[in-house]
MARBA-3410 file (N, C-alpha, C, O; in Angstrom, 1 decimal):
265
0.8,-1.2,0.0,0.0,0.0,0.0,0.9,1.2,0.0,1.8,1.3,0.8 ~ 0.6,2.2,-0.9,1.4,3.4,-1.0,1.2,4.3,0.2,0.2,4.3,0.8 ~ 2.3,5.0,0.5,2.3,5.9,1.7,1.6,7.3,1.3,1.6,7.6,0.1 ~ 1.2,8.0,2.3,0.7,9.4,2.1,1.5,10.2,3.1,2.3,9.7,3.9 ~ 1.4,11.5,3.0,2.1,12.4,3.9,1.9,12.1,5.3,2.8,12.4,6.2
0.7,11.6,5.7,0.4,11.3,7.1,1.3,10.2,7.7,1.5,10.2,8.9 ~ 1.9,9.4,6.8,2.8,8.3,7.3,4.1,8.9,7.8,4.8,8.2,8.6 ~ 4.4,10.1,7.5,5.6,10.8,7.9,5.3,11.9,8.9,6.3,12.5,9.4 ~ 4.1,12.1,9.3,3.7,13.2,10.2,3.5,12.7,11.6,2.7,11.7,11.8 ~ 4.2,13.2,12.6,4.0,12.9,14.0,2.8,13.7,14.5,2.9,14.8,15.0
1.6,13.1,14.3,0.4,13.8,14.7,0.3,14.0,16.2,-0.4,14.9,16.7 ~ 1.0,13.2,17.0,1.0,13.4,18.5,1.6,14.7,18.9,1.3,15.2,20.0 ~ 2.4,15.3,18.0,3.1,16.6,18.3,2.3,17.8,17.9,2.7,18.9,18.2 ~ 1.1,17.6,17.3,0.3,18.7,16.9,-0.5,19.2,18.1,-0.8,18.4,19.0 ~ -0.9,20.5,18.1,-0.7,21.5,17.0,0.8,22.0,17.0,1.5,22.0,18.0
1.2,22.5,15.9,2.6,23.0,15.8,2.7,24.3,16.5,1.7,24.9,16.9 ~ 4.0,24.7,16.6,4.3,25.9,17.4,4.4,27.2,16.6,4.7,28.3,17.2 ~ 4.3,27.2,15.3,4.5,28.3,14.5,3.4,29.4,14.6,2.3,29.1,14.8 ~ 3.8,30.6,14.4,2.9,31.8,14.5,1.8,31.7,13.4,2.0,31.2,12.3 ~ 0.7,32.3,13.7,-0.3,32.5,12.6,0.2,33.3,11.5,0.9,34.4,11.7
0.1,32.8,10.3,0.6,33.5,9.1,1.9,33.1,8.6,2.4,33.4,7.5 ~ 2.6,32.3,9.4,3.9,31.7,9.0,3.6,30.6,8.0,2.6,29.9,8.1 ~ 4.5,30.5,7.0,4.3,29.5,6.0,5.0,28.1,6.3,5.0,27.3,5.4 ~ 5.6,28.0,7.5,6.3,26.7,7.7,5.4,25.5,7.7,5.9,24.4,7.3 ~ 4.2,25.6,8.0,3.3,24.5,7.9,3.1,24.0,6.5,3.0,22.8,6.2
3.0,25.0,5.6,2.9,24.6,4.1,4.2,23.9,3.7,4.1,22.9,2.9 ~ 5.3,24.4,4.1,6.6,23.7,3.7,6.6,22.3,4.2,7.0,21.4,3.5 ~ 6.3,22.1,5.5,6.3,20.8,6.1,5.3,19.9,5.3,5.7,18.7,5.0 ~ 4.1,20.3,5.0,3.2,19.5,4.2,3.8,19.1,2.9,3.8,17.9,2.4 ~ 4.4,20.0,2.2,5.0,19.8,0.9,6.2,18.8,1.0,6.3,17.9,0.2
7.0,18.9,2.0,8.1,18.0,2.3,7.6,16.6,2.5,8.2,15.7,1.9 ~ 6.6,16.4,3.3,6.1,15.1,3.7,5.4,14.5,2.5,5.5,13.3,2.3 ~ 4.8,15.3,1.7,4.1,14.8,0.4,5.2,14.4,-0.6,5.0,13.4,-1.3 ~ 6.3,15.1,-0.6,7.4,14.6,-1.5,8.0,13.3,-1.0,8.3,12.4,-1.8 ~ 8.1,13.1,0.3,8.5,11.8,0.8,7.6,10.7,0.4,8.0,9.7,-0.1
6.3,11.0,0.4,5.3,10.0,0.0,5.3,9.7,-1.5,5.2,8.6,-1.9 ~ 5.5,10.8,-2.3,5.6,10.6,-3.7,6.7,9.7,-4.1,6.6,9.0,-5.1 ~ 7.8,9.7,-3.4,9.0,8.9,-3.7,9.0,7.6,-2.8,9.9,6.8,-3.0 ~ 7.9,7.4,-2.0,7.7,6.2,-1.2,9.0,6.0,-0.4,9.5,4.8,-0.3 ~ 9.5,7.0,0.3,10.8,6.8,1.1,10.5,6.0,2.3,9.4,6.2,2.9
11.4,5.2,2.6,11.3,4.4,3.9,11.7,5.3,5.0,12.8,5.8,5.1 ~ 10.8,5.5,6.0,11.1,6.4,7.1,12.3,6.0,7.9,13.0,6.8,8.5 ~ 12.6,4.7,7.9,13.8,4.1,8.6,15.1,4.5,7.9,16.1,4.4,8.5 ~ 15.0,4.8,6.6,16.2,5.1,5.9,16.2,6.6,5.4,16.9,7.0,4.5 ~ 15.5,7.4,6.1,15.4,8.8,5.9,15.8,9.6,7.1,15.3,9.3,8.2
16.6,10.6,7.0,17.1,11.3,8.1,16.8,12.8,7.9,17.3,13.4,6.9 ~ 16.1,13.4,8.8,15.9,14.9,8.8,16.8,15.5,9.8,16.7,15.2,11.0 ~ 17.7,16.4,9.3,18.6,17.1,10.2,18.2,18.6,10.3,17.9,19.2,9.3 ~ 18.1,19.1,11.5,17.8,20.5,11.7,18.7,21.2,12.6,19.5,20.6,13.3 ~ 18.7,22.5,12.5,19.5,23.4,13.5,18.6,24.1,14.4,17.5,23.6,14.8
18.9,25.3,14.7,18.1,26.2,15.6,17.3,27.2,14.8,17.8,27.7,13.8 ~ 16.1,27.5,15.2,15.2,28.4,14.5,13.8,27.9,14.4,13.5,26.8,14.8 ~ 12.9,28.8,13.9,11.5,28.4,13.7,11.4,27.1,12.9,10.8,26.2,13.3 ~ 12.0,27.2,11.7,11.9,26.0,10.8,12.7,24.8,11.4,12.5,23.7,11.0 ~ 13.7,25.1,12.2,14.5,24.0,12.8,13.7,23.2,13.8,14.1,22.1,14.2
12.5,23.7,14.1,11.6,22.9,15.0,10.8,21.8,14.2,10.1,21.0,14.8 ~ 11.0,21.8,12.9,10.2,20.9,12.0,10.5,19.4,12.4,9.6,18.5,12.1 ~ 11.7,19.1,12.9,12.0,17.7,13.2,11.1,17.1,14.3,11.0,15.9,14.4 ~ 10.4,18.0,15.1,9.5,17.5,16.1,8.3,16.8,15.4,7.6,16.0,16.1 ~ 8.0,17.1,14.2,6.7,16.7,13.6,6.9,15.6,12.5,6.0,15.4,11.7
8.0,15.0,12.5,8.3,13.9,11.5,8.4,12.6,12.2,8.9,12.5,13.3 ~ 8.1,11.5,11.4,8.3,10.1,12.0,9.6,9.5,11.4,9.8,8.3,11.7 ~ 10.3,10.2,10.6,11.6,9.7,10.2,12.7,9.7,11.3,12.4,10.2,12.4 ~ 13.9,9.3,11.0,15.0,9.6,11.9,15.2,11.1,11.9,15.0,11.8,10.9 ~ 15.6,11.6,13.0,15.8,13.1,13.1,17.0,13.4,14.0,17.3,12.7,15.0
17.8,14.4,13.6,18.9,14.9,14.3,18.7,16.4,14.5,18.7,17.1,13.5 ~ 18.7,16.9,15.8,18.5,18.3,16.0,19.8,18.8,16.5,20.3,18.5,17.6 ~ 20.5,19.6,15.7,21.8,20.1,16.0,21.9,21.5,16.6,20.9,22.1,16.9 ~ 23.1,22.0,16.7,23.3,23.3,17.1,23.1,24.3,16.0,23.0,24.0,14.8 ~ 23.1,25.6,16.3,22.8,26.7,15.4,23.9,26.7,14.3,25.1,26.9,14.6
23.4,26.6,13.0,24.3,26.8,11.9,25.1,25.5,11.5,25.9,25.5,10.6 ~ 24.8,24.4,12.2,25.6,23.2,12.0,24.8,22.0,11.3,25.3,20.9,11.3 ~ 23.6,22.3,10.9,22.8,21.2,10.3,23.5,20.6,9.1,23.5,19.4,9.0 ~ 24.1,21.4,8.2,24.8,20.8,7.0,26.0,20.1,7.4,26.4,19.1,6.7 ~ 26.7,20.5,8.5,27.9,19.7,8.9,27.5,18.3,9.4,28.1,17.4,9.1
26.4,18.3,10.2,25.9,17.0,10.7,25.4,16.1,9.5,25.7,14.9,9.5 ~ 24.7,16.8,8.6,24.1,16.0,7.5,25.2,15.5,6.6,25.1,14.4,6.0 ~ 26.3,16.2,6.4,27.4,15.8,5.6,28.1,14.5,6.2,28.4,13.6,5.5 ~ 28.3,14.5,7.5,28.8,13.4,8.2,28.0,12.1,8.1,28.5,11.0,7.8 ~ 26.7,12.3,8.2,25.7,11.2,8.1,25.8,10.6,6.7,25.8,9.4,6.5
25.7,11.5,5.7,25.7,11.0,4.3,27.0,10.4,3.9,27.0,9.4,3.1 ~ 28.1,10.9,4.4,29.4,10.4,4.0,29.6,8.9,4.6,30.1,8.1,3.9 ~ 29.0,8.7,5.8,29.2,7.4,6.4,28.1,6.4,5.9,28.4,5.2,5.8 ~ 26.9,6.9,5.6,25.8,6.1,5.2,25.2,6.7,3.9,24.1,7.3,4.0 ~ 25.9,6.5,2.8,25.4,7.1,1.5,24.1,6.4,1.1,23.4,7.0,0.2
23.7,5.3,1.7,22.4,4.7,1.3,21.2,5.4,1.9,20.1,5.2,1.5 ~ 21.4,6.3,2.8,20.3,7.0,3.5,19.9,8.3,2.7,20.7,8.9,2.0 ~ 18.6,8.6,2.7,18.2,9.9,2.2,18.3,10.9,3.4,17.7,10.8,4.4 ~ 19.1,12.0,3.1,19.4,13.0,4.2,18.9,14.3,3.7,19.2,14.8,2.6 ~ 18.1,14.9,4.6,17.5,16.2,4.3,17.9,17.2,5.4,17.8,16.8,6.6
18.3,18.4,5.1,18.7,19.4,6.1,17.6,20.5,6.0,17.4,21.1,4.9 ~ 17.0,20.8,7.1,16.0,21.9,7.2,16.5,23.1,7.9,16.9,22.9,9.1 ~ 16.6,24.2,7.3,17.2,25.4,7.9,16.5,26.7,7.5,15.9,26.7,6.5 ~ 16.5,27.6,8.4,16.1,29.0,8.0,17.2,29.8,7.4,18.4,29.3,7.3 ~ 17.0,31.0,7.0,18.0,31.8,6.4,19.1,32.2,7.4,20.3,32.3,7.0
18.8,32.3,8.6,19.8,32.6,9.7,20.7,31.4,9.9,21.9,31.5,9.9 ~ 20.0,30.3,10.1,20.7,29.0,10.3,21.6,28.6,9.2,22.8,28.2,9.4 ~ 21.1,28.7,7.9,21.8,28.3,6.8,22.9,29.3,6.2,24.0,28.9,6.1 ~ 22.4,30.5,6.0,23.3,31.4,5.3,24.1,32.4,6.1,25.0,33.0,5.6 ~ 23.7,32.5,7.4,24.3,33.5,8.2,25.3,32.9,9.2,26.5,32.9,8.9
24.8,32.3,10.2,25.8,31.6,11.1,26.3,30.3,10.5,27.4,29.9,10.8 ~ 25.6,29.7,9.5,26.0,28.5,8.9,26.5,28.6,7.5,26.6,27.7,6.7 ~ 26.8,29.9,7.1,27.1,30.2,5.7,28.3,29.4,5.1,28.3,28.9,4.0 ~ 29.3,29.2,5.9,30.5,28.5,5.4,30.2,27.0,5.1,30.7,26.5,4.1 ~ 29.4,26.4,6.0,29.0,25.0,5.8,28.1,24.9,4.5,28.2,23.9,3.7
27.3,25.9,4.3,26.5,25.9,3.1,27.3,25.9,1.8,27.1,25.2,0.9 ~ 28.3,26.8,1.8,29.2,26.9,0.6,29.9,25.6,0.3,30.0,25.1,-0.8 ~ 30.4,25.0,1.4,31.2,23.8,1.2,30.4,22.6,0.9,30.9,21.7,0.2 ~ 29.2,22.5,1.5,28.3,21.4,1.1,27.9,21.4,-0.4,27.9,20.4,-1.0 ~ 27.7,22.6,-0.9,27.4,22.8,-2.3,28.7,22.5,-3.2,28.6,21.8,-4.2
29.8,22.9,-2.7,31.1,22.7,-3.4,31.4,21.2,-3.5,31.9,20.7,-4.5 ~ 31.2,20.5,-2.4,31.5,19.1,-2.3,30.5,18.3,-3.1,30.7,17.2,-3.5 ~ 29.3,18.9,-3.3,28.2,18.3,-4.0,27.8,17.0,-3.2,27.5,16.0,-3.8 ~ 27.6,17.2,-1.9,27.2,16.1,-1.1,25.7,15.8,-1.3,25.0,16.7,-1.6 ~ 25.4,14.6,-1.3,24.0,14.1,-1.6,23.0,14.5,-0.5,22.4,13.6,0.1
22.8,15.7,-0.3,21.9,16.2,0.8,20.9,17.2,0.1,21.2,17.9,-0.9 ~ 19.6,17.1,0.5,18.7,18.1,0.0,18.5,19.1,1.1,18.0,18.8,2.2 ~ 18.8,20.3,0.8,18.6,21.4,1.8,17.3,22.2,1.5,17.2,22.7,0.4 ~ 16.4,22.2,2.4,15.2,23.0,2.2,15.2,24.2,3.2,15.2,24.0,4.4 ~ 15.4,25.3,2.6,15.7,26.6,3.4,14.4,27.5,3.4,14.0,27.9,2.3
13.9,27.7,4.6,12.8,28.6,4.7,13.4,30.0,4.9,14.0,30.3,5.9 ~ 13.2,30.9,3.9,13.8,32.2,3.9,12.7,33.3,4.3,11.8,33.6,3.4 ~ 12.7,33.8,5.5,11.8,34.8,5.9,12.5,36.2,6.2,11.9,37.1,6.8 ~ 13.7,36.3,5.8,14.5,37.5,5.8,14.9,38.0,7.2,15.3,39.1,7.4 ~ 14.8,37.1,8.2,15.2,37.5,9.5,15.3,36.3,10.4,14.9,35.2,10.1
15.9,36.5,11.6,15.9,35.4,12.6,14.6,35.5,13.4,14.4,36.3,14.3 ~ 13.7,34.7,13.0,12.3,34.8,13.6,12.2,34.3,15.0,11.6,35.0,15.8 ~ 12.9,33.2,15.3,12.7,32.6,16.7,13.3,33.5,17.8,12.8,33.5,18.9 ~ 14.4,34.1,17.5,15.2,34.8,18.5,15.0,36.3,18.6,15.7,37.0,19.4 ~ 14.0,36.8,17.9,13.6,38.2,18.1,13.6,39.1,16.9,13.5,40.3,17.1
13.8,38.6,15.7,13.7,39.4,14.5,14.9,40.1,14.1,14.8,41.2,13.5 ~ 16.1,39.6,14.5,17.3,40.3,14.1,17.6,40.1,12.5,17.0,39.2,11.9 ~ 18.4,40.9,12.0,18.7,40.8,10.5,19.5,39.6,10.3,20.3,39.1,11.1 ~ 19.4,39.0,9.1,20.2,37.8,8.7,20.9,38.2,7.4,20.9,39.3,6.9 ~ 21.6,37.2,6.8,22.3,37.4,5.5,21.4,37.6,4.3,21.9,37.9,3.3
20.1,37.3,4.5,19.2,37.5,3.4,18.2,38.7,3.6,17.3,38.9,2.8 ~ 18.4,39.4,4.6,17.6,40.6,4.9,17.9,41.7,3.8,19.0,42.1,3.6 ~ 16.8,42.1,3.1,17.0,43.1,2.1,17.6,44.4,2.6,17.2,44.8,3.7 ~ 18.5,45.1,1.9,19.0,46.3,2.3,17.9,47.3,2.5,16.9,47.4,1.8 ~ 18.0,48.1,3.6,17.0,49.1,3.9,15.9,48.6,4.9,15.2,49.4,5.4
15.8,47.3,5.0,14.8,46.7,5.9,15.0,47.0,7.3,16.1,47.1,7.8 ~ 13.9,47.1,8.0,14.0,47.4,9.5,13.8,46.0,10.2,12.9,45.2,9.9 ~ 14.7,45.8,11.1,14.7,44.6,12.0,14.9,45.0,13.4,15.2,46.2,13.7 ~ 14.9,44.1,14.4,15.2,44.5,15.7,16.6,44.9,16.0,16.9,45.6,16.9 ~ 17.5,44.5,15.1,18.9,45.0,15.2,19.3,46.0,14.1,20.4,46.4,14.0
18.3,46.4,13.3,18.5,47.5,12.3,17.2,48.4,12.3,16.6,48.4,11.3 ~ 16.9,49.0,13.5,15.7,49.7,13.6,15.5,50.9,12.6,14.4,51.4,12.4 ~ 16.7,51.4,12.1,16.6,52.6,11.2,16.9,52.2,9.8,17.1,53.0,8.9 ~ 17.0,50.9,9.5,17.2,50.4,8.2,18.5,49.6,8.1,19.5,49.9,8.8 ~ 18.5,48.5,7.3,19.6,47.6,7.2,20.6,48.1,6.2,20.3,48.4,5.1
21.9,48.1,6.6,22.9,48.7,5.7,23.6,47.8,4.8,24.3,48.2,3.8 ~ 23.3,46.5,4.9,24.0,45.5,4.1,23.2,44.9,2.9,21.9,44.9,3.0 ~ 23.8,44.5,1.9,23.2,43.8,0.8,22.9,42.4,1.2,23.7,41.8,2.0 ~ 21.9,41.8,0.6,21.5,40.4,0.9,22.2,39.4,0.0,22.5,39.7,-1.1 ~ 22.4,38.2,0.6,22.9,37.1,-0.3,21.7,36.6,-1.1,20.5,36.7,-0.7
22.0,36.2,-2.4,21.1,35.5,-3.2,21.5,34.0,-3.0,22.4,33.5,-3.6 ~ 20.7,33.2,-2.2,21.1,31.9,-1.9,21.2,31.0,-3.1,22.1,30.1,-3.1 ~ 20.3,31.1,-4.0,20.3,30.3,-5.2,21.5,30.5,-6.1,22.1,29.6,-6.6 ~ 21.9,31.8,-6.2,23.1,32.1,-7.0,24.3,31.7,-6.3,25.3,31.2,-6.9 ~ 24.3,31.8,-5.0,25.5,31.3,-4.2,25.6,29.8,-4.3,26.8,29.3,-4.5
24.5,29.0,-4.2,24.6,27.6,-4.4,25.0,27.2,-5.8,25.8,26.3,-6.0 ~ 24.5,27.9,-6.8,24.9,27.6,-8.2,26.4,27.8,-8.4,27.1,27.0,-9.0 ~ 26.9,29.0,-7.9,28.3,29.3,-8.1,29.2,28.3,-7.3,30.4,28.1,-7.8 ~ 28.8,27.8,-6.2,29.6,26.9,-5.4,29.6,25.5,-6.0,30.5,24.7,-5.7 ~ 28.6,25.1,-6.8,28.7,23.8,-7.5,27.5,22.9,-7.2,27.7,21.7,-7.5
26.4,23.4,-6.7,25.3,22.5,-6.4,24.7,21.9,-7.7,24.7,22.6,-8.7 ~ 24.3,20.7,-7.6,23.7,20.0,-8.8,22.3,20.5,-9.1,21.8,20.6,-10.3 ~ 21.5,20.8,-8.0,20.1,21.2,-8.2,19.8,22.4,-7.4,20.1,22.5,-6.2 ~ 19.3,23.5,-8.0,19.0,24.7,-7.3,17.6,25.2,-7.7,17.3,25.3,-8.9 ~ 16.7,25.4,-6.8,15.3,25.9,-7.1,14.9,26.9,-6.0,15.3,26.9,-4.9
13.9,27.7,-6.5,13.3,28.7,-5.5,11.8,28.6,-5.8,11.3,28.5,-6.9 ~ 11.0,28.7,-4.7,9.6,28.8,-4.7,9.1,29.6,-3.6,9.9,30.2,-2.8 ~ 7.8,29.7,-3.4,7.2,30.4,-2.3,6.1,29.6,-1.6,5.7,28.6,-2.2 ~ 5.8,29.9,-0.4,4.7,29.1,0.3,3.4,29.4,-0.4,2.4,28.6,-0.1 ~ 3.3,30.4,-1.2,2.0,30.7,-1.9,1.8,29.8,-3.1,0.7,29.7,-3.7
2.8,29.0,-3.5,2.8,28.2,-4.7,3.0,26.7,-4.3,4.1,26.2,-4.5 ~ 2.0,26.2,-3.6,2.2,24.9,-3.0,2.5,23.8,-4.0,3.5,23.0,-3.7 ~ 1.8,23.7,-5.1,2.1,22.6,-6.0,3.5,22.7,-6.6,4.1,21.6,-6.7 ~ 3.9,23.9,-6.9,5.3,24.0,-7.4,6.3,23.6,-6.3,7.3,23.0,-6.6 ~ 6.0,24.0,-5.1,6.9,23.7,-4.0,7.0,22.2,-3.8,8.2,21.7,-3.7
5.9,21.5,-3.8,6.0,20.0,-3.7,6.7,19.4,-4.8,7.5,18.5,-4.6 ~ 6.5,19.9,-6.0,7.2,19.3,-7.2,8.7,19.5,-7.1,9.5,18.6,-7.4 ~ 9.1,20.7,-6.7,10.6,21.0,-6.7,11.3,20.2,-5.6,12.4,19.8,-5.8 ~ 10.6,20.1,-4.4,11.2,19.3,-3.3,11.3,17.8,-3.7,12.3,17.2,-3.4 ~ 10.3,17.3,-4.4,10.4,16.0,-4.9,11.5,15.8,-5.9,12.3,14.8,-5.8
11.7,16.7,-6.9,12.8,16.6,-7.8,14.1,16.7,-7.1,15.0,15.9,-7.4 ~ 14.2,17.5,-6.1,15.5,17.7,-5.4,15.9,16.4,-4.7,17.0,15.9,-4.7 ~ 14.9,15.8,-4.0,15.1,14.5,-3.3,15.5,13.4,-4.2,16.3,12.5,-3.9 ~ 15.0,13.4,-5.4,15.2,12.3,-6.4,16.5,12.4,-7.1,17.0,11.4,-7.7 ~ 17.2,13.5,-7.0,18.5,13.7,-7.7,19.7,13.3,-6.9,19.6,12.9,-5.8
20.8,13.4,-7.6,22.1,13.1,-7.0,22.8,14.4,-6.7,22.6,15.4,-7.3 ~ 23.7,14.3,-5.7,24.5,15.5,-5.3,23.7,16.5,-4.5,22.6,16.2,-4.0 ~ 24.3,17.7,-4.3,23.7,18.7,-3.4,22.5,19.4,-4.1,22.6,19.8,-5.2 ~ 21.4,19.5,-3.3,20.2,20.1,-3.8,19.8,21.2,-2.9,19.8,21.0,-1.7 ~ 19.4,22.4,-3.4,18.8,23.5,-2.6,17.4,23.8,-3.1,17.2,24.0,-4.3
16.5,23.8,-2.2,15.2,24.4,-2.5,15.0,25.5,-1.5,14.7,25.3,-0.3 ~ 15.0,26.8,-2.0,14.8,27.9,-1.2,13.3,28.3,-1.2,12.7,28.4,-2.3 ~ 12.7,28.4,-0.1,11.2,28.7,0.0,11.0,30.0,0.7,11.4,30.2,1.8 ~ 10.5,31.0,-0.1,10.3,32.3,0.5,9.0,32.2,1.3,7.9,31.7,0.8 ~ 9.0,32.7,2.6,7.9,32.6,3.5,7.8,33.9,4.3,8.8,34.4,4.7
6.6,34.3,4.6,6.4,35.5,5.4,6.7,35.3,6.9,6.6,34.2,7.4 ~ 7.1,36.4,7.6,7.3,36.4,9.0,6.5,37.6,9.5,7.0,38.7,9.7 ~ 5.1,37.4,9.7,4.3,38.6,10.1,4.7,39.1,11.5,4.6,40.3,11.8 ~ 5.1,38.2,12.4,5.4,38.6,13.8,6.5,39.6,13.9,6.4,40.5,14.7 ~ 7.6,39.5,13.1,8.7,40.4,13.2,8.9,41.2,12.0,8.7,42.4,11.9
9.3,40.5,10.9,9.7,41.3,9.7,8.5,42.1,9.1,8.7,43.2,8.8 ~ 7.4,41.4,9.1,6.2,42.1,8.5,5.8,43.3,9.4,5.5,44.4,8.9 ~ 5.7,43.1,10.7,5.3,44.2,11.6,6.3,45.3,11.6,5.9,46.5,11.5 ~ 7.6,45.0,11.7,8.6,46.1,11.7,8.7,46.9,10.4,9.1,48.0,10.4 ~ 8.3,46.2,9.3,8.4,46.9,8.0,7.0,47.3,7.5,6.9,47.7,6.3
6.0,47.3,8.4,4.7,47.7,8.0,4.1,47.1,6.8,3.6,47.8,5.9 ~ 4.3,45.8,6.7,3.8,45.0,5.6,2.4,44.5,5.7,1.8,43.9,4.8 ~ 1.7,44.9,6.8,0.4,44.4,7.0,0.4,43.1,7.8,1.4,42.6,8.2 ~ -0.8,42.5,7.9,-0.9,41.2,8.5,-0.7,40.1,7.6,-0.2,40.3,6.4 ~ -0.9,38.8,8.0,-0.7,37.6,7.2,-1.3,37.7,5.8,-0.7,37.4,4.8
-2.6,38.1,5.7,-3.2,38.1,4.3,-2.5,39.1,3.4,-2.2,38.7,2.2 ~ -2.1,40.2,3.9,-1.4,41.2,3.0,0.0,40.7,2.7,0.5,40.9,1.5 ~ 0.7,40.1,3.6,2.0,39.6,3.3,2.0,38.4,2.3,2.9,38.3,1.5 ~ 1.0,37.5,2.5,0.9,36.4,1.5,0.6,36.9,0.1,1.2,36.4,-0.9 ~ -0.3,37.9,0.0,-0.7,38.4,-1.3,0.5,39.1,-1.9,0.8,39.0,-3.1
1.3,39.9,-1.1,2.4,40.6,-1.6,3.5,39.6,-2.1,4.1,39.8,-3.1 ~ 3.7,38.5,-1.4,4.7,37.5,-1.7,4.3,36.8,-3.0,5.2,36.6,-3.9 ~ 3.1,36.5,-3.2,2.6,35.8,-4.4,2.7,36.7,-5.6,2.9,36.1,-6.7 ~ 2.7,38.0,-5.4,2.7,38.9,-6.6,4.0,39.6,-6.7,4.1,40.6,-7.5 ~ 5.0,39.2,-5.9,6.3,40.0,-5.9,6.9,40.0,-7.3,7.2,39.0,-7.9
7.2,41.2,-7.8,7.7,41.3,-9.2,9.2,41.0,-9.2,9.9,41.3,-8.2 ~ 9.6,40.3,-10.2,11.0,40.0,-10.4,11.6,38.9,-9.6,12.8,38.6,-9.7 ~ 10.7,38.2,-8.9,11.2,37.0,-8.1,11.2,35.8,-9.0,10.2,35.3,-9.5 ~ 12.4,35.3,-9.2,12.6,34.1,-10.1,12.3,32.9,-9.3,12.9,32.6,-8.2 ~ 11.4,32.0,-9.8,11.0,30.8,-9.1,11.1,29.6,-10.1,11.3,29.8,-11.3
11.0,28.4,-9.6,11.2,27.2,-10.4,12.6,26.7,-10.3,13.4,27.1,-9.4 ~ 12.9,25.7,-11.1,14.2,25.0,-11.1,15.1,26.0,-11.9,14.9,26.3,-13.0 ~ 16.2,26.4,-11.2,17.2,27.3,-11.7,18.4,26.7,-12.2,19.1,27.2,-13.1 ~ 18.8,25.5,-11.6,20.0,24.8,-12.0,19.7,23.3,-11.9,19.1,22.8,-10.9 ~ 20.0,22.6,-13.0,19.9,21.1,-12.9,21.1,20.5,-13.6,21.2,20.5,-14.9
22.1,20.1,-12.9,23.4,19.6,-13.4,23.5,18.1,-13.1,22.7,17.5,-12.4 ~ 24.6,17.5,-13.5,24.8,16.1,-13.3,26.2,15.8,-12.9,26.8,14.7,-13.2 ~ 26.9,16.7,-12.1,28.2,16.4,-11.6,28.1,15.2,-10.7,27.2,15.0,-10.0 ~ 29.2,14.4,-10.7,29.2,13.2,-9.7,29.1,13.8,-8.3,29.7,14.8,-7.9 ~ 28.4,13.0,-7.5,28.3,13.4,-6.1,29.5,13.1,-5.3,30.4,12.4,-5.7
29.6,13.8,-4.1,30.8,13.5,-3.2,30.9,12.0,-2.9,32.0,11.4,-3.0 ~ 29.8,11.4,-2.5,29.8,10.0,-2.1,30.2,9.1,-3.3,30.8,8.0,-3.0 ~ 29.8,9.4,-4.5,30.2,8.6,-5.6,31.7,8.7,-5.9,32.4,7.7,-6.1 ~ 32.3,9.9,-5.8,33.7,10.1,-5.9,34.5,9.4,-4.8,35.5,8.8,-5.0 ~ 33.9,9.5,-3.6,34.6,9.0,-2.4,34.6,7.4,-2.5,35.5,6.8,-2.1
33.5,6.8,-3.0,33.5,5.4,-3.2,34.5,4.9,-4.1,35.1,3.8,-3.9 ~ 34.8,5.7,-5.2,35.9,5.3,-6.1,37.2,5.4,-5.4,38.1,4.5,-5.7 ~ 37.5,6.4,-4.6,38.7,6.5,-3.9,38.9,5.3,-2.9,40.0,4.7,-2.8 ~ 37.8,4.9,-2.2,37.9,3.8,-1.3,38.2,2.5,-2.1,39.0,1.7,-1.6 ~ 37.6,2.4,-3.2,37.8,1.2,-4.1,39.3,1.1,-4.5,39.9,0.0,-4.4
39.8,2.2,-4.9,41.2,2.3,-5.3,42.1,2.0,-4.2,43.1,1.3,-4.3 ~ 41.8,2.5,-3.0,42.7,2.3,-1.8,42.6,0.8,-1.4,43.7,0.3,-1.0 ~ 41.5,0.2,-1.5,41.4,-1.2,-1.1,42.2,-2.1,-2.1,42.8,-3.1,-1.7 ~ 42.2,-1.7,-3.4,42.9,-2.4,-4.4,44.4,-2.3,-4.1,45.2,-3.3,-4.3 ~ 44.9,-1.1,-3.7,46.3,-0.9,-3.5,46.8,-1.7,-2.2,47.9,-2.1,-2.2
45.9,-1.8,-1.3,46.3,-2.4,0.0,46.0,-3.9,0.0,46.4,-4.6,1.0 ~ 45.4,-4.4,-1.1,45.1,-5.8,-1.1,43.8,-6.2,-0.3,43.6,-7.4,-0.2 ~ 43.1,-5.2,0.2,41.9,-5.5,1.0,40.8,-5.8,0.0,40.5,-4.9,-0.8 ~ 40.1,-6.9,0.1,39.1,-7.3,-0.8,37.7,-6.8,-0.4,36.8,-6.7,-1.3 ~ 37.5,-6.5,0.8,36.1,-6.1,1.2,36.2,-4.8,2.0,37.2,-4.4,2.6
35.0,-4.2,2.1,34.9,-3.0,2.8,34.8,-3.3,4.3,33.9,-4.0,4.7 ~ 35.7,-2.8,5.1,35.7,-3.1,6.5,34.5,-2.7,7.3,34.1,-3.2,8.3 ~ 33.7,-1.7,6.7,32.5,-1.2,7.3,31.3,-1.9,6.8,30.2,-1.6,7.2 ~ 31.5,-2.9,5.8,30.3,-3.5,5.2,29.5,-4.3,6.3,30.1,-4.9,7.2 ~ 28.2,-4.2,6.2,27.4,-4.9,7.2,26.9,-6.3,6.7,26.2,-7.0,7.4
END
């Protein structure tokens, strides 16, 4: 019998903790629906999270889960995938967790082309810790740590991932559910490092401080945002880190005369 998203949802943990108007619930539904579309075995699927609003998502899944420290989700996910390449490894991060405190890990995970799918909820600020600016906060925006306007330019996460060498790069919004589910499914099905950046509102901090209105106004504005490129932006076929590493292991065993993998189960 085929699985549905409910097979991956920890219903005992409901209701979730996210604020009214936050899009994280939509992202979670799309992620779990993508798991179901690919019929992933929950026992062979690992969800890795860091700290932040979206980092709480591991509470609501029935797969294996690792909740790490701030900015280190991709470091943990890399170690898991390197040791167990047979597992499906997903890293769930916000823009602060991924691109700000964890920016170096993000660049190198893409450069290595590790077989991880990174689903990044980008709400332009650190939502859980008080609305501070992050590496994706647009210049001029008001946050709790830039009350008179933000002086820095923002990272384009998709362009950064592309330049670093990711095999799959996509962007969508929580207002485009079907596209979001499709892109996450494609990312999970591919080889190498995949990024799906999901733009989502934060009415509690970013919207309030920038006078964007309430949740309906923020969702409508996001859906109609001019110039926002969405969809699959990069689809390449470079060998993954684990594929290249397997070849190195094979060559090393041949040189040492070892016929079997010492870690084989």
